MDAnalysis code that builds the backbone (N, CA, C; Angstrom):
import MDAnalysis as mda
import numpy as np

u = mda.Universe.empty(171, n_residues=57, atom_resindex=np.repeat(np.arange(57), 3), trajectory=True)
u.add_TopologyAttr("name", ["N", "CA", "C"] * 57)
u.add_TopologyAttr("resid", np.arange(1, 58))
u.add_TopologyAttr("resname", ["MET", "ILE", "ILE", "SER", "PHE", "HIS", "SER", "LEU", "GLU", "ASP", "ARG", "ILE", "VAL", "LYS", "HIS", "THR", "LEU", "LYS", "GLU", "SER", "PRO", "ASP", "LEU", "LYS", "VAL", "TRP", "THR", "LYS", "LYS", "PRO", "ILE", "ILE", "ALA", "GLY", "GLU", "GLU", "GLU", "LEU", "LYS", "VAL", "ASN", "GLY", "ARG", "SER", "ARG", "SER", "ALA", "LYS", "LEU", "ARG", "VAL", "ALA", "GLU", "ARG", "ILE", "ILE", "PRO"])
u.atoms.positions = np.array([
    [-16.940, 23.588, -1.663],
    [-17.646, 22.199, -1.079],
    [-16.675, 21.842, -0.746],
    [-16.112, 21.179, 0.335],
    [-15.541, 20.062, 1.169],
    [-14.996, 18.451, 1.119],
    [-14.402, 17.959, 1.187],
    [-14.837, 16.935, 0.769],
    [-13.826, 16.131, 2.241],
    [-14.234, 15.546, 2.923],
    [-13.371, 15.095, 4.229],
    [-13.366, 13.586, 3.509],
    [-12.292, 12.871, 4.484],
    [-12.138, 10.657, 4.574],
    [-12.100, 10.412, 5.346],
    [-12.009, 10.992, 6.683],
    [-11.557, 10.852, 8.020],
    [-12.662, 11.278, 8.894],
    [-13.740, 10.846, 9.973],
    [-14.495, 10.942, 10.892],
    [-14.601, 12.566, 11.970],
    [-12.961, 12.402, 12.383],
    [-12.430, 13.514, 12.651],
    [-12.496, 14.699, 11.821],
    [-12.164, 14.711, 10.467],
    [-12.036, 15.676, 9.500],
    [-13.430, 16.578, 9.524],
    [-14.130, 15.505, 9.218],
    [-15.504, 16.033, 8.864],
    [-16.356, 16.762, 10.381],
    [-15.711, 16.213, 11.884],
    [-16.694, 16.687, 12.687],
    [-15.651, 17.865, 12.725],
    [-14.752, 18.725, 12.272],
    [-14.406, 19.319, 12.391],
    [-14.627, 20.504, 11.509],
    [-14.667, 19.948, 10.060],
    [-15.820, 20.810, 9.203],
    [-17.261, 21.133, 9.145],
    [-17.625, 20.118, 10.284],
    [-19.525, 20.484, 10.769],
    [-19.407, 21.415, 11.517],
    [-18.315, 21.332, 12.525],
    [-18.385, 22.511, 13.201],
    [-17.975, 23.970, 13.016],
    [-16.818, 24.087, 12.170],
    [-16.466, 25.253, 11.162],
    [-17.581, 25.586, 10.560],
    [-18.853, 24.973, 10.015],
    [-19.445, 25.463, 8.938],
    [-20.630, 26.024, 9.799],
    [-20.828, 24.850, 10.994],
    [-22.090, 25.720, 11.844],
    [-21.766, 27.107, 12.690],
    [-20.393, 27.203, 13.018],
    [-20.009, 28.500, 13.905],
    [-19.951, 29.700, 12.500],
    [-19.490, 29.791, 11.578],
    [-19.168, 30.546, 10.955],
    [-20.350, 31.419, 10.363],
    [-20.458, 32.908, 10.966],
    [-22.160, 33.783, 10.587],
    [-21.725, 33.996, 8.910],
    [-20.480, 33.507, 7.929],
    [-20.130, 34.118, 6.985],
    [-20.403, 32.617, 5.703],
    [-21.101, 31.946, 5.838],
    [-21.047, 30.789, 5.502],
    [-22.620, 30.282, 5.278],
    [-23.584, 30.272, 4.284],
    [-24.717, 29.818, 4.311],
    [-24.106, 27.834, 3.693],
    [-24.621, 26.855, 4.839],
    [-24.820, 25.509, 4.535],
    [-25.443, 25.159, 3.710],
    [-25.657, 24.532, 2.478],
    [-26.598, 24.084, 2.014],
    [-27.024, 22.705, 2.164],
    [-25.972, 21.769, 3.149],
    [-26.301, 20.222, 3.266],
    [-26.785, 20.238, 4.516],
    [-27.450, 19.796, 4.729],
    [-27.089, 19.533, 6.249],
    [-26.885, 18.517, 6.311],
    [-26.718, 17.075, 5.696],
    [-26.215, 15.963, 6.550],
    [-25.028, 16.251, 5.421],
    [-23.875, 15.487, 5.590],
    [-22.569, 15.110, 4.486],
    [-23.583, 13.962, 2.861],
    [-23.155, 14.320, 1.942],
    [-23.336, 13.540, 0.427],
    [-22.398, 12.815, 0.772],
    [-23.019, 11.240, 0.464],
    [-22.239, 9.728, 0.400],
    [-21.760, 9.042, -0.724],
    [-21.336, 8.452, -0.924],
    [-21.457, 7.832, -2.327],
    [-22.665, 7.123, -2.039],
    [-22.650, 6.926, -3.553],
    [-24.104, 5.814, -3.310],
    [-23.720, 4.281, -3.713],
    [-24.457, 3.349, -3.851],
    [-23.677, 2.046, -4.335],
    [-23.186, 1.855, -5.180],
    [-23.846, 2.260, -6.415],
    [-23.046, 2.005, -7.785],
    [-22.188, 2.804, -7.763],
    [-21.418, 3.986, -7.429],
    [-20.286, 4.458, -6.795],
    [-19.085, 3.515, -5.872],
    [-19.875, 2.960, -5.124],
    [-19.177, 2.110, -4.465],
    [-18.787, 0.836, -4.948],
    [-19.161, 0.258, -5.895],
    [-18.883, -1.031, -6.448],
    [-17.978, -0.781, -7.530],
    [-17.903, 0.826, -7.967],
    [-16.671, 1.188, -9.144],
    [-15.291, 1.471, -8.234],
    [-15.378, 2.237, -7.366],
    [-14.356, 2.904, -6.219],
    [-14.872, 2.621, -4.976],
    [-14.345, 2.020, -4.851],
    [-14.560, 1.227, -2.897],
    [-13.971, 2.357, -2.174],
    [-12.933, 3.118, -2.437],
    [-12.677, 4.136, -1.540],
    [-13.520, 4.884, -1.161],
    [-14.300, 5.028, -1.593],
    [-15.146, 6.032, -1.777],
    [-16.046, 6.380, -0.523],
    [-16.069, 4.986, 0.053],
    [-17.208, 4.677, 1.234],
    [-17.111, 5.576, 2.262],
    [-15.543, 6.323, 2.545],
    [-15.182, 7.322, 3.510],
    [-15.529, 8.801, 2.948],
    [-15.550, 8.776, 2.180],
    [-15.988, 10.292, 1.422],
    [-17.153, 11.150, 2.271],
    [-17.227, 11.888, 2.431],
    [-18.454, 12.727, 2.586],
    [-18.205, 14.332, 2.516],
    [-19.095, 14.703, 2.003],
    [-18.690, 16.342, 0.625],
    [-20.050, 16.788, 1.532],
    [-19.937, 18.308, 2.143],
    [-20.270, 19.329, 2.469],
    [-20.317, 20.593, 1.634],
    [-21.239, 21.011, 1.188],
    [-21.642, 22.322, 0.548],
    [-22.180, 23.599, 1.438],
    [-21.196, 24.588, 1.534],
    [-21.512, 25.559, 2.087],
    [-21.267, 26.958, 0.839],
    [-21.780, 27.848, 1.176],
    [-21.785, 29.518, 0.037],
    [-21.043, 30.464, 1.244],
    [-20.637, 31.051, 0.595],
    [-19.966, 32.494, 1.482],
    [-20.792, 33.018, 1.298],
    [-21.047, 34.050, 1.953],
    [-22.092, 35.044, 2.162],
    [-21.438, 36.608, 2.262],
    [-21.058, 37.514, 1.426],
    [-20.527, 38.508, 1.614],
    [-21.347, 39.516, 2.244],
    [-21.514, 40.334, 3.427],
    [-22.117, 41.679, 3.327],
    [-22.237, 42.567, 3.165],
])
């Protein structure tokens, strides 16, 4: 699981997950905070969560 807080960070993560043959990506699109979380924690608006699983041959 990788959390990025900046668009450039997210871009690096996205490309790394795509290019790595040892990783199985679980989320096509990043998971972002919902409306309720944004009300409680305003800083969460920029957070993006991507999930991948390491596959060992």
